[in-house]
C-alpha positions in Angstrom: 0.0 0.0 0.0 1.3 3.5 -0.9 1.6 6.4 1.5 3.0 9.9 1.1 5.7 11.1 3.4 6.2 14.8 3.9 8.8 16.8 5.9 7.3 20.3 6.3 8.8 23.7 6.5 9.8 24.4 2.8 8.2 27.2 0.9 6.9 26.3 -2.6 8.7 28.2 -5.3 8.4 27.4 -9.0 5.9 26.4 -11.6 3.1 23.8 -11.5 1.4 22.6 -14.6 -2.4 22.4 -14.2 -3.8 19.1 -15.5 -7.1 18.6 -17.3 -10.2 18.5 -15.1 -11.2 15.0 -13.9 -14.8 16.2 -13.3 -15.0 17.4 -16.9 -13.2 14.4 -18.5 -15.4 11.7 -16.9 -18.8 12.9 -18.4 -17.0 13.7 -21.7 -15.8 10.1 -21.8 -19.4 8.9 -21.2 -20.5 11.1 -24.1 -18.7 8.8 -26.4 -21.7 6.4 -26.1 -23.8 9.0 -28.0 -22.0 8.4 -31.3 -20.7 5.5 -33.4 -17.8 7.7 -34.6 -14.6 8.6 -32.9 -14.6 11.1 -30.1 -11.1 12.5 -29.5 -10.4 14.1 -26.1 -7.2 16.0 -25.4 -5.7 17.1 -22.0 -7.2 14.1 -20.2 -5.5 13.7 -16.8 -3.8 10.4 -15.9 -5.9 9.4 -12.9 -7.3 6.2 -11.4 -10.9 7.5 -12.0 -10.1 8.0 -15.7 -8.8 4.4 -15.9 -11.9 3.2 -14.2 -14.2 5.0 -16.7 -12.1 3.6 -19.5 -12.6 0.1 -18.2 -16.3 0.7 -17.9 -16.7 2.0 -21.4 -14.6 -0.9 -22.7 -17.1 -3.2 -21.1 -19.9 -1.5 -23.0 -18.0 -2.0 -26.2 -16.2 1.3 -26.6 -12.8 1.1 -28.2 -10.5 3.0 -26.0 -7.2 4.1 -27.6 -4.4 6.5 -26.7 -2.7 7.0 -23.3 -5.2 6.4 -20.6 -5.0 5.4 -16.9 -2.9 6.2 -13.9 0.7 7.1 -14.7 3.6 7.9 -12.4 6.0 9.3 -15.0 5.9 12.9 -16.4 3.9 12.9 -19.6 2.7 15.6 -22.0 -1.1 16.3 -22.1 -2.9 13.1 -23.0 -5.1 12.4 -25.9 -7.5 9.5 -25.9 -9.7 8.2 -28.7 -13.1 6.6 -27.9 -15.2 4.8 -30.5 -18.5 3.2 -29.6 -19.3 1.6 -33.0 -21.5 -0.9 -31.3 -22.7 -1.1 -27.8 -22.2 -4.8 -26.8 -23.5 -4.6 -23.2 -26.0 -2.2 -21.6 -25.2 -3.3 -18.0 -22.7 -1.4 -15.9 -21.7 -4.1 -13.3 -21.1 -3.5 -9.6 -17.4 -4.5 -9.8 -16.7 -1.7 -12.3 -19.0 0.9 -10.7 -18.4 0.5 -7.0 -15.3 2.6 -6.7 -16.5 5.7 -8.6 -19.7 7.7 -8.4 -19.3 9.1 -11.9 -20.1 5.7 -13.3 -23.8 6.6 -13.1 -23.1 9.0 -16.1 -23.4 6.1 -18.5 -27.1 5.7 -17.6 -28.4 8.6 -19.7 -26.4 7.9 -22.8 -27.1 4.2 -22.8 -30.9 4.4 -22.4 -31.0 7.2 -25.0 -29.1 5.2 -27.6 -30.0 1.6 -26.8 -33.4 2.2 -25.1 -32.3 0.1 -22.2 -29.6 0.4 -19.5 -28.9 -1.4 -16.2 -26.4 0.4 -14.0 -25.2 -0.6 -10.5 -25.8 2.1 -7.9 -22.6 4.0 -7.6 -19.8 4.1 -5.0 -17.0 6.6 -4.5 -16.0 8.8 -1.6 -18.0 8.5 1.6 -19.0 12.2 1.9 -22.7 11.9 2.4 -25.6 10.0 0.8 -25.5 11.8 -2.5 -28.6 10.1 -3.9 -29.3 9.8 -7.6 -33.0 10.6 -7.3 -32.6 13.7 -9.4 -31.0 11.7 -12.2 -33.8 9.2 -12.2 -36.6 11.8 -12.0 -35.1 13.6 -15.0 -34.9 10.5 -17.1 -38.5 9.6 -16.1 -39.6 13.0 -17.4 -38.0 12.0 -20.7 -40.1 8.9 -20.8 -37.8 6.3 -19.2 -39.4 3.5 -17.2 -37.3 2.8 -14.1 -36.9 -0.3 -11.9 -34.6 -0.3 -8.8 -33.8 -3.8 -7.5 -30.8 -5.8 -6.2 -28.6 -2.7 -6.1 -29.2 -1.8 -9.7 -31.3 0.8 -11.5 -32.7 -0.4 -14.8 -34.0 2.2 -17.3 -36.1 1.3 -20.3 -37.5 3.4 -23.2 -38.9 0.9 -25.7 -40.1 3.7 -28.0 -37.2 6.0 -27.3 -36.9 9.0 -25.1 -39.2 12.0 -25.7 -38.3 15.6 -25.2 -39.9 17.2 -22.2 -39.7 20.0 -19.6 -37.4 18.9 -16.8 -37.2 21.0 -13.6 -34.4 20.1 -11.2 -35.3 20.8 -7.5 -31.7 21.7 -6.9 -28.8 22.3 -9.4 -27.2 18.9 -9.3 -24.1 18.6 -11.5 -24.3 14.9 -12.1 -28.1 15.0 -12.8 -27.6 17.9 -15.2 -25.0 16.0 -17.1 -27.0 12.7 -17.3 -30.2 14.5 -18.3 -28.4 16.6 -20.9 -26.7 13.6 -22.5 -30.0 11.7 -22.6 -31.8 14.8 -24.1 -29.5 15.2 -27.1 -30.8 11.9 -28.5 -34.5 12.3 -27.3 -37.2 12.9 -29.9 -38.2 16.6 -29.9 -37.5 19.5 -27.7 -36.2 19.4 -24.1 -36.1 22.2 -21.6 -33.9 21.6 -18.5 -34.5 24.2 -15.8 -32.4 25.0 -12.7 -29.4 23.3 -14.2 -26.0 23.4 -12.5 -23.7 26.1 -13.9 -20.3 24.6 -13.1 -17.7 25.0 -15.8 -17.7 21.2 -16.3 -21.3 21.4 -17.5 -20.5 24.1 -20.1 -17.5 22.0 -21.2 -19.7 19.0 -21.8 -22.3 21.1 -23.6 -19.6 22.6 -25.9 -18.3 19.1 -26.7 -21.8 17.8 -27.5 -22.4 20.8 -29.8 -19.1 19.9 -31.6 -20.6 16.4 -32.0 -23.7 17.8 -33.6 -26.0 18.3 -30.7 -28.3 21.4 -30.7 -28.1 23.1 -27.3 -29.0 26.6 -26.4 -28.4 28.4 -23.1 -25.0 27.1 -22.3 -23.7 28.7 -19.2 -27.1 29.7 -17.9 -29.5 28.0 -15.5 -31.7 26.8 -18.3 -30.8 24.6 -21.3 -32.8 24.0 -24.4 -32.0 20.8 -26.4 -33.3 19.7 -29.8 -32.8 16.0 -30.0 -31.0 14.1 -32.8 -31.1 10.4 -33.8 -27.3 10.0 -33.2 -24.4 12.4 -32.8 -21.3 12.4 -34.9 -17.7 12.2 -33.8 -15.5 15.2 -32.8 -12.5 16.5 -31.0 -12.4 18.4 -27.8 -9.9 19.7 -25.3 -10.7 19.2 -21.6 -10.7 22.4 -19.5 -8.1 22.8 -16.7 -8.9 21.4 -13.3 -10.2 24.2 -11.1 -10.0 22.1 -7.9 -6.3 21.3 -8.6 -5.8 25.1 -9.2 -7.3 25.9 -5.8 -5.4 23.1 -4.0 -2.0 24.2 -5.3 -2.8 27.9 -4.8 -3.6 27.2 -1.2 -0.4 25.1 -0.9 1.7 28.0 -2.2 0.0 30.5 0.2 0.3 28.2 3.3 4.0 27.7 2.8 4.5 31.4 2.1 5.7 30.5 -1.3 5.6 31.9 -4.8 4.2 29.6 -7.4 3.0 30.1 -11.0 0.1 27.8 -12.0 0.6 27.3 -15.7 -2.6 26.7 -17.5 -4.7 28.0 -14.6 -7.7 30.1 -15.4 -8.8 32.7 -12.9 -12.4 32.8 -14.2 -12.8 29.2 -13.1 -11.9 29.9 -9.4 -13.0 33.5 -8.8 -14.9 32.5 -5.7 -11.7 30.9 -4.3 -9.5 33.7 -5.3 -11.7 36.3 -3.6 -11.3 34.4 -0.2 -7.6 33.9 -0.7 -7.0 37.6 -1.4 -9.1 38.5 1.7 -6.7 36.2 3.6 -3.7 38.2 2.3 -2.6 36.2 -0.7 -1.4 37.9 -3.9 -2.9 36.6 -7.1 -1.6 38.0 -10.4 -3.1 36.8 -13.7 -1.1 36.4 -16.8 -1.8 35.2 -20.3 -1.1 31.5 -19.6 -1.9 31.1 -15.9 -1.6 33.0 -12.6 1.0 33.6 -9.9 0.2 32.9 -6.2 2.4 34.5 -3.6 2.1 35.0 0.2 4.3 36.6 2.8 3.8 36.3 6.5 0.9 34.8 8.4 -2.5 34.6 6.6 -5.7 36.1 8.0 -8.7 34.0 8.9 -11.6 34.3 6.6 -15.1 32.8 6.7 -16.3 30.5 3.9 -19.6 29.0 2.8 -19.5 26.3 0.1 -21.9 27.0 -2.7 -22.6 25.9 -6.3 -20.5 27.7 -9.0 -19.5 30.5 -9.1 -19.4 30.3 -5.3 -16.7 28.6 -3.2 -16.6 24.9 -4.2 -17.3 22.1 -1.7 -14.3 20.2 -3.2 -12.0 22.8 -1.7 -13.5 23.0 1.7 -11.1 20.6 3.3 -8.1 22.3 1.8 -9.4 25.7 3.0 -9.7 24.2 6.5 -6.0 23.2 6.4 -5.0 26.7 5.1 -6.9 28.4 7.9 -5.5 26.1 10.6 -2.4 28.4 11.1 -4.1 31.7 10.0 -4.3 34.7 12.3 -7.6 34.7 14.2 -10.5 32.4 13.4 -12.4 31.2 10.4 -15.9 29.8 10.2 -16.3 27.3 7.4 -19.8 26.2 6.5 -20.5 23.2 4.3 -23.9 23.7 2.5 -23.5 21.0 -0.2 -22.8 17.7 1.6 -23.8 16.6 5.1 -20.8 14.5 5.9 -17.7 16.3 4.7 -15.7 17.0 7.9 -14.0 13.6 8.2 -10.6 15.3 7.7 -11.0 17.3 10.9 -10.0 14.6 13.4 -6.9 13.9 11.3 -6.0 17.6 11.2 -6.5 17.7 15.0 -3.9 14.9 15.3 -1.5 17.4 13.8 -2.4 20.1 16.3 -5.2 22.0 14.4 -7.9 23.6 16.6 -11.1 22.9 14.9 -14.6 22.6 16.4 -17.6 21.3 14.5 -21.0 22.8 15.0 -23.5 21.1 12.8 -22.8 22.1 9.2 -20.0 24.5 10.2 -16.5 24.2 11.6 -14.8 26.9 13.6 -11.1 27.0 12.8 -9.0 28.8 15.4 -5.5 29.4 14.0 -2.6 27.9 15.9 1.1 28.9 15.7 2.2 25.7 14.1 1.2 22.1 13.1 3.1 19.0 14.0 3.8 16.1 11.7 1.9 12.9 12.5 0.7 9.7 10.8 -2.7 10.5 9.4 -5.4 8.6 7.4 -7.1 9.9 4.3 -10.8 9.3 4.3 -11.7 10.6 0.8 -10.2 12.4 -2.2 -10.3 16.0 -1.0 -9.6 15.1 2.6 -6.4 13.5 1.5 -5.3 16.7 -0.3 -6.0 18.7 2.9 -3.7 16.4 4.9 -0.9 16.7 2.3 -1.2 20.5 2.5 -1.1 20.4 6.3 2.0 18.3 6.1 3.7 20.9 4.0 3.7 23.4 6.9 4.0 21.0 9.8 7.1 20.6 11.9 8.6 17.1 11.5 7.3 14.3 9.4 3.8 13.6 8.2 2.8 10.2 6.8 -0.5 10.3 4.8 -1.9 6.8 4.5 -4.6 5.5 2.0 -3.4 7.7 -0.8 -5.3 5.7 -3.3 -8.0 8.3 -2.6 -5.7 11.1 -3.8 -4.7 9.2 -7.0 -8.4 9.4 -8.0 -8.2 13.1 -8.5 -4.6 14.5 -8.4 -2.1 13.7 -11.1 1.4 13.1 -9.7 0.8 15.4 -6.7 4.0 14.5 -4.9 6.1 15.1 -8.1 4.5 18.5 -8.8 5.0 19.6 -5.2 8.6 18.2 -5.1 9.5 20.2 -8.2 8.6 23.4 -6.3 10.8 22.5 -3.3 8.6 20.4 -1.1 10.3 17.5 0.8 7.7 14.9 -0.2 7.9 11.4 -1.6 5.6 8.4 -2.2 6.6 5.3 -0.2 5.3 1.7 -0.2 4.6 -0.5 2.8 
């Protein structure tokens, strides 16, 4: 089993290349089921979740070519070629779905194209129940007949899906993606209201348009879709990962460093940058990225996680780590998931002073953290522990780093290149 060992106290100075966004690449890969031609995706990150999705699509009959899967060596931006000439299996089995929640994204494309799909209920990080009821209600609105039994959801549309008005009770990212992909092959017009506005949604919509889909309202809270019988192939470049940007920006600030995030886009993380600047961090945008610099102790700032363009829930744990040694106190409120404070007991092992009150955590800044063995509980919690280790006195050993490999490409190498004393070790 792998772990990450860190000896803290080194400011990060240098350049970090921002990888393609995992949360954009996964639905884009699922979109390959909507065409029998080649879909070429560039800037795909080399991550465990990408490999899992590739294996799942292969099971359905998609030819997966190019560089794909988790890599430990430095590689240029990756290009993968996906071709679903024939769908050979419409069941997404438990063994392939259980480790990754995004597997549910094959449900919409499969039932839209093949008129039947059977997908195991998804797994992934344990950060709350995260039900898929909004996905299912949206597909029902499009005419799908649903059966839930034995841990699977089966969707049938014997006469094909039909365009309809779909109103999401809350702007769910996954539900928006699933319903949108189903709607592009539905017969007639579909109006999807109260959609999520995250950049990954717009990225998916732009790719679908390149493939021949007719979509209006991209970037707004309402999408209008005119269905087609089948999409064509296309080529698309995945947007940069805004969660990776935020994580490394906080790492630079915590260590009082000076880091250039090459490929970073400020417009994707404005809600994060506003809070970091309030904490005393300098952010300077350039044509191909942005610089992050901090000198002296940061100031405590309050944060509430919100849908885009607000502060993302996927950076809440990292923000807690950054605030752990800030001047004063910070109140961090989690409004998206109900069980996303599992990193706090581990941070407390390192000396952080954090008290949880319902959906909020009160972080009182301490003078220093101390290295300790800690256990990652989910993807973003693991990143927060790595960040804490960068500033802790002594040695920190982060266990269960298979979580971090799901969403961060070569994190230890990128940090080491900027001066961190960090390495991956095996036990």
